[in-house]
C-alpha positions, 0 to 999 in steps of 0.5 A: 960134812955136807952143805945143803939148802932146803927149798920151798917144797922141803927138798934138800939141795946139796951144794958141791962146796965145802967150808968151815963157815957161811962167810968162808962159803960166800968167799968161795962162791963169790957171792952171798946169793945162791941160785938153785933152779929158778930160786935164789937163796941167801947164804944164811939158808945153808945148813950142814949135816953129817956126811953119811957116805964117808967111812972113817979110816978107823974102820978100815984100820980095824978091819985090816988088823982083824984080817992080819991077826985073826980073832985077837986082831978082830977084837983089838981092831974093833976096839981101836976102830970104835975109839978112833971112830968115836973121836972122829964123829965128835970132831965132825959133829963139832964142825957141823955145829960150828958151821950152823952157828956161823 
């Protein structure tokens, strides 16, 4: 999950912080105000989105099984990767929705 603020020109500014809620983020930052360039934003303007750069561990595990076990391993690893990856995506989406509702 990545946290960001959209400025007045609709540009996203990603924060170098993680938190489960805006309240937790304010505690970590030590303030409810965030300065980005010359602008100051309230913590309520922070939103969360899916982190597109993360690769689920299930993908790596599926690939490793495929390398070791050949074609049957590719099929089994792919199926396991899809199952575990889907669960990870659901959990991540749930965390994003919880943050954005906070």
